[in-house]
C-alpha positions in Angstrom: 105.1 93.6 112.2 105.2 89.6 112.2 104.1 87.8 109.1 101.3 86.0 111.5 100.2 89.5 112.1 99.8 90.5 108.7 98.2 87.4 107.7 95.6 88.2 109.7 95.3 91.5 108.9 94.9 91.0 104.9 93.4 87.6 104.8 96.3 86.3 103.2 97.6 83.1 104.5 101.3 82.6 106.1 102.4 80.3 103.4 101.3 82.6 100.6 103.0 85.4 102.2 106.1 83.7 102.6 106.0 82.6 99.0 105.6 86.4 97.9 108.4 87.3 100.0 110.5 84.2 98.5 109.8 85.3 94.9 110.4 89.1 95.5 107.0 90.5 95.1 107.6 93.5 97.4 110.8 94.7 95.5 110.3 97.7 93.2 110.8 95.7 89.7 107.1 95.1 88.6 108.3 93.7 85.2 110.6 90.6 86.5 109.1 87.3 86.2 108.8 87.0 89.7 106.6 89.9 90.4 104.5 89.0 87.6 104.2 85.1 89.1 103.2 86.4 92.2 100.7 88.9 90.7 99.2 85.9 88.8 98.8 84.3 91.8 97.2 87.0 93.2 94.5 86.9 89.9 94.2 83.3 90.4 93.1 84.0 94.4 90.6 86.9 93.2 89.2 84.4 90.6 88.3 81.9 93.5 85.7 84.7 94.8 84.3 85.6 91.6 84.9 85.7 87.8 87.5 88.9 87.4 88.1 89.8 83.4 91.8 91.3 82.8 90.3 94.8 82.5 88.7 94.8 86.2 91.7 93.0 87.5 93.6 96.0 86.0 91.1 98.6 87.0 91.4 97.0 90.8 95.2 98.0 90.9 94.2 101.5 89.9 92.0 102.0 92.8 94.6 100.7 95.1 96.4 104.0 94.3 93.5 106.3 93.7 91.4 105.5 96.8 93.7 106.8 99.7 92.0 103.9 102.5 93.2 101.2 99.9 96.8 103.1 99.6 96.9 103.6 103.5 96.3 99.9 104.0 98.6 98.6 101.5 101.4 101.1 101.8 101.8 99.9 105.8 103.7 96.8 104.4 106.1 99.2 102.3 106.0 102.6 101.4 105.0 102.8 97.5 103.7 99.3 97.7 100.3 100.3 96.0 101.7 102.2 93.2 103.8 99.0 92.8 100.9 96.5 92.6 98.9 98.8 90.4 101.8 98.6 87.9 102.6 94.8 88.5 98.8 94.3 87.6 98.4 96.6 85.0 101.5 94.6 83.2 100.1 91.5 83.7 96.1 92.1 82.7 98.0 93.6 79.2 100.0 90.4 79.0 97.2 87.9 79.2 94.7 90.1 76.9 97.5 90.1 74.4 98.3 86.5 74.9 94.5 85.8 74.5 93.9 88.0 71.3 97.3 86.2 69.8 95.3 83.0 70.1 92.4 84.1 68.0 
């Protein structure tokens, strides 16, 4: 499948998909700084559509695994990607929540 086709299916721009590829988002190490940077970008993208609390973002990642329709759609781009995204989103949300609590 070509990047343009993936962009059309997902609604993510070709440029963003190239960025995700360049930083290794699709690699299985969900705690790497690169993966967390990409997940931060995903969070910011969702923020443009509405106000997502970190807990809601973490819950969205869980839905990617719990709902077989989401899992099938996401895993078309790589087996296990839905689980990877869930884990990376949870790590990101937890880190951001901890950082906010530390500021108080």
